[in-house]
C-alpha positions in Angstrom: -10.0 -8.8 -3.9 -9.4 -11.0 -6.8 -9.8 -12.1 -9.7 -7.4 -12.1 -12.6 -4.7 -14.3 -11.4 -1.0 -14.2 -11.7 2.0 -15.7 -9.9 4.0 -14.5 -7.0 7.5 -15.6 -7.7 9.9 -16.2 -4.8 13.6 -15.5 -5.6 15.9 -17.4 -3.2 13.5 -16.8 -0.2 12.5 -13.2 -1.2 9.1 -12.8 -2.6 9.0 -10.5 -5.6 5.4 -9.7 -6.7 4.8 -9.8 -10.4 2.3 -6.9 -10.1 0.2 -6.9 -13.2 -2.5 -4.4 -13.8 -5.8 -6.0 -14.9 -7.3 -5.9 -18.4 -10.7 -4.4 -18.0 -13.7 -3.8 -20.3 -15.4 -1.3 -18.1 -19.1 -0.7 -18.6 -21.2 1.8 -16.8 -20.5 2.2 -13.1 -19.0 -1.3 -12.8 -16.3 -2.3 -10.5 -13.0 -2.2 -12.4 -11.6 -5.6 -13.2 -10.2 -6.9 -10.0 -6.5 -6.9 -9.8 -4.7 -10.1 -10.7 -4.1 -12.2 -7.7 -0.5 -13.1 -7.4 -0.7 -16.8 -6.4 2.4 -18.7 -5.4 2.7 -21.2 -8.1 6.1 -22.8 -8.2 7.9 -20.2 -10.4 10.4 -20.2 -7.6 13.9 -21.0 -8.7 15.1 -23.9 -6.6 17.9 -23.1 -4.2 21.2 -24.6 -5.3 23.4 -26.1 -2.5 26.6 -25.5 -4.5 25.7 -21.9 -4.9 24.6 -21.4 -1.3 27.9 -22.9 0.0 30.1 -20.9 -2.3 31.9 -17.9 -0.7 29.7 -14.8 -0.8 30.9 -12.0 -3.0 29.1 -9.5 -0.9 30.6 -10.3 2.5 33.6 -8.0 2.1 31.5 -5.2 0.6 29.0 -5.5 3.4 31.8 -5.2 6.1 33.2 -2.2 4.3 29.8 -0.5 4.0 29.1 -1.2 7.7 32.3 0.6 8.6 31.4 3.6 6.5 27.9 3.7 7.9 29.3 4.2 11.4 31.0 7.4 10.2 28.1 8.5 8.0 25.1 8.0 10.2 24.4 11.7 10.5 24.1 12.0 6.7 21.3 9.7 5.7 21.2 10.7 2.1 25.0 10.2 1.7 24.6 6.7 3.4 21.9 5.9 0.8 24.3 6.8 -2.0 27.1 4.8 -0.5 24.7 1.8 -0.2 23.7 2.0 -3.8 27.3 2.4 -4.9 28.1 -0.8 -2.9 25.3 -2.6 -4.7 26.6 -1.5 -8.0 30.0 -2.7 -7.0 28.4 -6.1 -6.1 27.1 -6.4 -9.7 30.5 -5.4 -11.1 32.1 -8.1 -8.9 30.6 -10.6 -11.3 33.5 -9.8 -13.6 35.7 -11.6 -11.2 34.6 -14.9 -12.6 33.0 -14.5 -16.0 32.8 -18.2 -16.6 30.6 -19.0 -13.6 26.8 -18.4 -14.3 26.1 -19.0 -10.6 28.2 -15.9 -9.8 26.0 -13.7 -12.0 22.8 -15.4 -10.6 23.8 -14.5 -7.0 24.4 -11.0 -7.9 21.1 -10.8 -9.7 19.3 -12.2 -6.7 20.9 -9.6 -4.5 20.1 -6.8 -6.9 16.5 -7.9 -7.2 16.1 -8.2 -3.5 17.2 -4.5 -3.2 14.9 -3.3 -5.9 17.6 -2.7 -8.4 15.7 -4.4 -11.3 18.0 -3.0 -14.1 21.1 -4.4 -12.4 19.2 -7.7 -11.9 18.3 -7.9 -15.5 21.9 -7.3 -16.5 23.2 -10.0 -14.1 20.6 -12.7 -15.1 21.1 -11.9 -18.8 24.8 -12.8 -18.4 23.8 -15.9 -16.5 21.5 -17.1 -19.2 24.1 -16.4 -21.9 26.6 -18.6 -20.0 24.0 -21.3 -19.2 21.3 -21.2 -22.0 19.9 -24.6 -21.1 19.5 -23.8 -17.4 15.8 -23.0 -16.9 16.6 -21.6 -13.4 18.7 -18.8 -14.9 15.9 -17.9 -17.3 13.3 -17.8 -14.5 15.5 -15.3 -12.6 15.6 -13.1 -15.7 11.8 -13.4 -16.3 11.2 -12.3 -12.7 13.5 -9.3 -13.0 11.8 -8.2 -16.3 8.3 -8.5 -14.8 9.4 -6.6 -11.7 10.8 -3.9 -13.8 7.6 -3.7 -15.9 5.5 -3.5 -12.8 7.5 -0.5 -11.6 6.8 1.2 -15.0 3.1 0.8 -14.4 1.6 1.0 -17.9 2.7 2.4 -21.2 5.0 1.5 -24.0 8.1 0.8 -21.9 6.2 -1.6 -19.6 4.7 -3.4 -22.7 8.2 -3.8 -24.1 9.4 -5.4 -20.8 6.5 -7.8 -20.7 7.2 -8.8 -24.3 10.8 -9.5 -23.3 9.5 -11.6 -20.3 7.2 -13.5 -22.7 10.2 -14.4 -24.8 12.0 -15.7 -21.7 9.1 -17.8 -20.7 9.0 -19.3 -24.2 12.7 -20.1 -23.7 11.8 -21.9 -20.5 9.1 -23.9 -22.3 11.6 -24.8 -25.0 13.7 -26.4 -22.2 10.8 -27.9 -20.2 7.6 -28.1 -22.3 5.5 -29.3 -19.4 6.3 -26.4 -17.1 2.7 -25.2 -16.4 3.9 -22.2 -14.3 6.0 -20.9 -17.2 3.0 -21.3 -19.5 0.7 -19.5 -17.2 3.2 -16.7 -16.7 3.6 -16.5 -20.5 -0.1 -15.9 -20.8 0.0 -13.1 -18.2 3.0 -11.4 -19.9 1.2 -11.6 -23.3 -1.9 -10.0 -21.8 0.2 -7.2 -20.4 1.9 -6.7 -23.7 -1.4 -6.4 -25.4 -1.1 -9.6 -27.4 -4.5 -11.2 -26.7 -4.4 -13.7 -29.5 -1.2 -15.2 -28.3 -2.4 -15.0 -24.7 -5.4 -17.0 -25.7 -3.1 -19.7 -27.1 -1.1 -19.8 -23.9 -4.1 -20.2 -21.6 -6.1 -22.8 -23.5 -3.7 -25.7 -22.8 -4.1 -25.0 -19.1 -7.9 -25.2 -18.9 -7.8 -28.8 -17.7 -4.8 -28.2 -15.4 -5.4 -29.0 -11.7 -3.1 -26.3 -10.7 -4.1 -23.4 -13.1 -7.4 -24.5 -14.6 -9.6 -22.0 -12.8 -7.2 -19.1 -13.2 -6.6 -19.9 -16.9 -10.4 -20.1 -17.5 -11.0 -16.7 -15.9 -8.1 -15.0 -17.7 -9.2 -16.6 -21.0 -12.6 -15.0 -20.6 -10.9 -11.6 -20.0 -8.8 -12.1 -23.1 -11.9 -13.0 -25.2 -13.8 -9.9 -23.9 -10.8 -7.7 -24.7 -11.0 -9.0 -28.3 -14.7 -8.1 -28.5 -15.7 -11.8 -28.4 -18.3 -11.1 -25.8 -20.6 -14.2 -26.3 -17.6 -16.5 -26.1 -16.4 -14.7 -23.0 -19.9 -15.0 -21.4 -20.1 -18.7 -22.1 -16.6 -19.2 -20.7 -17.6 -17.5 -17.5 -20.8 -19.4 -17.2 -19.0 -22.7 -17.7 -16.5 -21.7 -15.0 -19.2 -20.8 -12.6 -21.2 -24.0 -13.4 -18.5 -26.6 -13.3 -16.1 -25.5 -10.6 -16.8 -26.4 -7.0 -13.5 -25.3 -5.5 -13.7 -21.5 -5.8 -14.2 -19.6 -2.6 -17.0 -16.9 -2.2 -14.7 -14.0 -3.2 -13.5 -15.8 -6.4 -17.0 -16.9 -7.4 -18.3 -13.4 -6.8 -15.5 -12.0 -9.0 -16.6 -14.4 -11.8 -20.2 -13.3 -11.4 -19.1 -9.6 -11.5 -17.1 -10.2 -14.7 -20.1 -12.0 -16.2 -22.3 -9.0 -15.3 -19.9 -6.7 -17.1 -19.8 -8.8 -20.2 -23.6 -9.2 -20.3 -24.0 -5.4 -19.9 -21.8 -5.0 -23.0 -24.2 -7.4 -24.7 -27.1 -5.2 -23.6 -28.5 -8.1 -21.6 -29.6 -6.0 -18.6 -31.6 -8.8 -17.1 -28.7 -11.3 -17.2 -26.3 -8.6 -15.8 -28.7 -7.8 -13.0 -28.9 -11.5 -12.0 -25.1 -11.8 -12.1 -24.5 -8.8 -10.0 -27.1 -10.0 -7.5 -25.2 -13.2 -7.1 -22.0 -11.3 -6.6 -23.6 -9.2 -3.8 -25.0 -12.3 -2.1 -21.6 -13.9 -2.1 -19.8 -10.9 -0.7 -22.4 -8.9 1.3 -19.8 -6.7 2.9 -18.3 -5.6 -0.4 -19.3 -2.0 -1.1 -18.4 -2.2 -4.8 -20.6 -5.3 -5.2 -23.7 -3.3 -4.0 -22.8 -0.3 -6.2 -22.5 -2.6 -9.2 -25.9 -4.1 -8.4 -27.4 -0.6 -8.0 -26.1 0.6 -11.4 -27.3 -2.6 -13.1 -30.7 -2.3 -11.5 -31.1 1.3 -12.6 -30.1 0.3 -16.2 -32.8 -2.4 -16.1 -35.3 0.1 -14.9 -35.6 -1.3 -11.3 -35.2 2.0 -9.4 -36.5 0.6 -6.1 -33.9 -2.2 -6.3 -31.2 0.3 -7.2 -32.1 2.5 -4.2 -32.0 -0.5 -1.9 -28.6 -1.6 -3.1 -27.2 2.0 -2.8 -28.6 2.2 0.7 -26.7 -0.9 1.6 -23.5 0.6 0.1 -24.0 3.7 2.1 -24.4 1.7 5.3 -21.1 -0.1 4.6 -19.3 3.1 3.7 -21.1 5.9 5.7 -18.5 8.5 5.1 -18.4 8.3 1.3 -20.0 11.6 0.1 -20.5 10.4 -3.4 -22.4 7.3 -2.4 -24.9 9.6 -0.5 -25.0 11.9 -3.5 -25.9 8.9 -5.8 -28.5 7.7 -3.3 -30.2 11.1 -3.4 -30.2 11.2 -7.2 -31.8 7.7 -7.4 -34.4 8.8 -4.8 -35.2 11.8 -6.9 -35.7 9.6 -10.0 -37.9 7.3 -8.0 -39.9 10.4 -6.8 -40.4 11.5 -10.4 -41.4 8.0 -11.5 -43.9 7.4 -8.7 -45.0 10.9 -7.7 -44.5 10.0 -4.0 -43.3 13.0 -2.0 -41.5 10.8 0.6 -38.9 9.8 -1.9 -38.1 13.5 -2.5 -37.7 14.1 1.3 -35.4 11.1 1.5 -33.4 12.5 -1.5 -32.9 15.8 0.2 -31.8 14.0 3.4 -29.3 12.0 1.4 -27.9 15.1 -0.2 -27.6 16.8 3.1 -25.5 13.8 4.4 -23.3 14.2 1.3 -22.7 17.9 2.0 -21.9 17.2 5.6 -19.2 14.8 4.6 -17.9 17.0 1.8 -18.8 20.7 2.4 -17.0 21.8 -0.8 -20.0 20.7 -2.9 -21.4 24.2 -3.4 -23.7 23.2 -6.3 -25.2 20.4 -4.3 -25.8 22.7 -1.3 -27.7 25.1 -3.6 -29.7 22.2 -4.9 -30.7 21.2 -1.4 -31.8 24.8 -0.7 -33.9 24.8 -3.9 -35.7 21.5 -3.2 -36.3 22.4 0.4 -38.2 25.5 -0.3 -40.2 24.4 -3.3 -43.3 22.3 -3.3 -43.4 19.0 -5.1 -45.6 20.5 -7.9 -43.0 23.1 -8.7 -39.9 20.9 -8.6 -37.2 21.9 -11.2 -36.7 19.6 -14.1 -34.0 17.1 -14.8 -31.7 19.8 -16.1 -31.5 21.3 -12.6 -29.7 18.3 -11.3 -26.2 18.5 -10.0 -23.6 18.2 -12.7 -22.6 14.8 -11.4 -26.2 13.5 -10.9 -25.9 10.9 -13.6 -22.1 10.5 -13.5 -21.0 7.0 -13.3 -19.4 6.5 -9.9 -15.9 5.0 -10.2 -15.5 2.0 -8.0 -12.2 1.2 -6.4 -11.1 -1.4 -4.0 
């Protein structure tokens, strides 16, 4: 699903996804912050007719490689090495005309399309050096840097690449101060490079933007929460939910979910329960939404509500052993709170379902045997529970 937004950048007709992992302030058994949605937003570098009509540097290389492939078809690994060597040669062909930035840009596009981000960065860097006032060249370099960072996943190296991308987006804004796409991408790069204060400054000017207003407001709330400014983050999300009428159910549900997380961190369990309830209503087929609601209800002391929500999650995902395990644990808590034996019988049934799905749960199997042969008056205490009885269930989409 959604929600943290980012931008899908198309390079000369080839979509390169600026995959950016979400910032999350995870509380309890909440759904991790939804991945940033890559939204096409005009970061596409415009095609240039003079570049397109110029003779391709790769034509001769392609014909040569095709001839080699005929001879090497039986050796797939060798053909792969030949292909990569040809791509490297394509990058080196830029040296044929060092004064023409378009030559380097075409080579960068080709390398990026083939997943060779290091070569693309090298080509676009040369292009920007030759044409420092050409925003199009800088966009190509930014795309290559973000693509390379995304391949790194997370860690110091990825953060360095995002910082470099942020510097390139600043260069674009120096050329074209009104470029909202560059400003939005700057904010995302700063988030990924763990620079929340600077990201805050990048997103705020976009709050009234028709194109990026919703995305900027949501990401700003994420930035505020990551800085520990929870009350400001909650107010930002409430304002977003209250004032925007253009968000679809999934986006609105994501905003409620994020609000629930922030309110949980503020120890406002009643507010969090309300927010998670709205999210589940908006996306009734989302398993994670019901699990979030169950955890929030349990934290608020509403065990019956928690059981109902977990049952709904189990109906939507009947072959998830851990959901059945969690349902059984909640039913056991409800039995102890009310003294009603039917909840214990339902708990044992839920545990049995979990064991059927995942027979490797030997401790849970023993627990089922114990509870089946003991009367309600001699039930073991809370310490006899399965080691994962109160473990927070990780939620993934």
